[in-house]
C-alpha positions as semicolon CSV with decimal commas, in nm:
position;residue;x (nm);y (nm);z (nm)
1;M;-0,870;-1,104;-0,816
2;L;-1,068;-0,918;-0,552
3;S;-0,994;-0,560;-0,659
4;W;-1,370;-0,496;-0,687
5;L;-1,404;-0,577;-0,316
6;Y;-1,105;-0,394;-0,168
7;D;-0,822;-0,186;-0,310
8;V;-0,578;0,098;-0,249
9;R;-0,606;0,433;-0,424
10;L;-0,380;0,733;-0,423
11;D;-0,508;1,062;-0,296
12;T;-0,354;1,406;-0,260
13;K;-0,320;1,337;0,114
14;G;-0,206;0,975;0,107
15;I;-0,309;0,619;0,032
16;R;-0,676;0,534;0,071
17;F;-0,775;0,183;0,168
18;I;-1,112;0,112;0,007
19;L;-1,360;-0,158;0,104
20;L;-1,643;-0,182;-0,147
21;F;-1,686;0,191;-0,216
22;F;-1,595;0,323;0,128
23;T;-1,265;0,451;0,261
24;V;-1,177;0,250;0,569
25;H;-0,843;0,421;0,627
26;L;-0,636;0,708;0,490
27;L;-0,263;0,655;0,535
28;Q;-0,111;1,001;0,507
29;F;0,220;1,036;0,324
30;E;0,384;1,192;0,632
31;T;0,323;0,878;0,838
32;I;0,487;0,642;0,587
33;K;0,834;0,540;0,700
34;C;0,928;0,359;0,376
35;V;0,792;0,151;0,089
36;S;0,973;-0,157;-0,044
37;E;0,893;-0,353;-0,358
38;I;0,877;-0,725;-0,288
39;G;0,840;-1,015;-0,526
40;P;0,493;-1,093;-0,663
41;A;0,481;-1,429;-0,485
42;S;0,660;-1,314;-0,168
43;I;0,479;-1,307;0,164
44;G;0,678;-0,993;0,251
45;S;0,652;-1,004;0,629
46;I;0,456;-1,241;0,847
47;T;0,370;-0,949;1,078
48;A;0,226;-0,738;0,794
49;Y;-0,142;-0,689;0,723
50;N;-0,204;-0,846;0,382
51;F;-0,408;-0,610;0,164
52;K;-0,289;-0,768;-0,162
53;N;-0,573;-0,831;-0,405
54;R;-0,406;-0,905;-0,739
55;L;-0,255;-1,244;-0,814
56;L;0,113;-1,237;-0,919
57;A;0,117;-0,856;-0,945
58;R;0,392;-0,620;-0,832
59;S;0,367;-0,604;-0,454
60;F;0,480;-0,343;-0,204
61;L;0,542;-0,346;0,169
62;I;0,445;-0,018;0,334
63;E;0,601;0,051;0,674
64;T;0,454;0,329;0,883
65;R;0,600;0,540;1,161
66;R;0,302;0,467;1,383
67;G;-0,027;0,286;1,349
68;W;-0,342;0,197;1,535
69;F;-0,376;-0,149;1,379
70;T;-0,051;-0,245;1,212
71;R;0,273;-0,080;1,113
72;K;0,326;-0,292;0,802
73;V;0,085;-0,338;0,511
74;L;0,121;-0,538;0,189
75;V;-0,049;-0,392;-0,120
76;T;-0,079;-0,456;-0,494
77;P;-0,178;-0,125;-0,654
78;K;-0,361;-0,121;-0,988
79;D;-0,088;0,089;-1,156
80;P;0,245;0,022;-0,978
81;D;0,441;0,277;-1,183
82;A;0,196;0,557;-1,103
83;F;0,196;0,443;-0,739
84;L;0,576;0,479;-0,721
85;K;0,571;0,812;-0,905
86;V;0,327;0,968;-0,658
87;L;0,523;0,833;-0,362
88;K;0,842;0,990;-0,502
89;E;0,662;1,322;-0,552
90;H;0,571;1,318;-0,184
91;N;0,928;1,231;-0,075
92;V;0,845;0,886;0,058
93;D;1,153;0,669;0,116
94;L;1,152;0,398;-0,155
95;R;1,367;0,091;-0,107
């Protein structure tokens, strides 16, 4: 839907939150507490920052150990399988 406007991309250091073509935040793998897959139509958590940009796509709730803005973020990555693979490689707790 709005993936041209904002999106998440994987990096060697963590998850980049992109707005237009600029990184607005880099969430490092070490600061991720856990990642849970939620239903495509689920709101996940009412206290989470909604960064979902794909309609009816696989959605994930990222919980962080600390945060300056929010400790929970909802995302819909372009390639969910690759997203999960990289998180596993970096020993992120998947639920």
